[in-house]
Every structure is written in C-alpha cells, then in structure tokens.
N, C-alpha and C positions, 0 to 999 in steps of 0.2 A: 224774737223768738225763732226757733228752728224746728221744723216739722218734717218728719219722714213719712212718706206714704208708700206702703208696700202692697202691691197687687200681683199675685203670681198665677192667677187664673188665665184662661185663654178664650173661652167661648161664653155664649149666653149673654145675659144682660149685664153681668159684672164688669166687663171692659168698658161698656158705655157709661154705666153709673160711676165707675171709678174715674174715668176721664172727666166727666162733668163735675165731680167733687174736686178733683185736682184743679180744674179751671176756676172754680168758685174760690178755692183757697188762694190761688195765685192772684186773682184780681183784687182781693182785699188788700194786697200789698202790705200785710202786717207781719209777714214772716219770710224767712229763707226756707225754701222748699226743696226737698230731695224726694225724687220719685224713683222707685225701684219696681220695674215691671218685667214680665216674662217675654222672652223673645218669640214665644208662640202666641202672644196676644193677637187676636184677629184684627184689631184696629190699631196695631202698632204704628202704622204710617200716620194715622191721625195724631197720636201722641207726639211723634217726632216732628210733624209739621207744626203743631200748635206751640210746642215748647222749644222749637229750633233756635230762635233768636232771643231767648229770654235768659235770665240768670238762674233759672231752675236747673238743678243738678238731676238730669235724667239718666238713670242707670238701667241698662237692659241686661238681664241675666238669663242664663240658660236654665230651662226647667224641663220637666218631663213632657213627652209627647202623649197623645191620647190613646195609648195602647196599654194593656194590662202589664206587660213585661217592663215597659218604660216607667210605669207608675210604681211598680215594686222596686225597681232599681233606684228610683229617686229617693227612697228612704235611706239608702246607704251612700248617697252621693255627698259625702262629707265635705269635699272641697267646694262644692257649690254652696252648701250651707255656710261654711266658713267665710266665703266671699261675701255673702249677703250680710252676715254678722259684722264683718270688718267694714263694709260700706257704711253701715249704720253707725258703728262705733266711731269711725273717723269723722263722720258728719256731726256727731254729738248733738242729736235732737233733744229738745226739752220735753 
C-alpha cells in the first residue's frame, strides 16, 4: 500500500501531532510513505532527522509565511499548488 501524508501548517500542535502520526504509520512497516510538509514547519529539523535514513519520501514545499499579504498571495500561487499535485500523482497513493 502507498500512503501520502500532507501537512502544510507551521505552528501550534499540528506539526507535533502530524510528526507523531507519520512515525506511527512508518513503524507499522505496512506501506510506502510519502510525506509532504511545509518549509515553514517549526519542527522541520525533527522531520528531517527522523526520516533521514529511511525509505520514506520526504518532500518539503514552499508555503505562505504568517503574514496577511503572504496568506492572500498563497491562494494564487498556482505553481506551488501544481507541484504538490504532481508530487502526489507521481507517487500514486492508494
């Protein structure tokens, strides 16, 4: 089975919960795992460290910064959206 995990948030409890969920999925060893996360994720170093020497496909994507103008611009950043869509399509999750 192939699973894609997408988390584009950056702060709060989300990055922690998402990392723990990704670890739990990984240790079951029942699927190929693709993880797509934001470059602004505050615990990005932990993601990189944990999945560094694994067969997990860890993709880091550019997302908005925490300012109103960047948030508004993120809705029209079609090249970023297309990249995420292509990453998932190419991985072919079930």
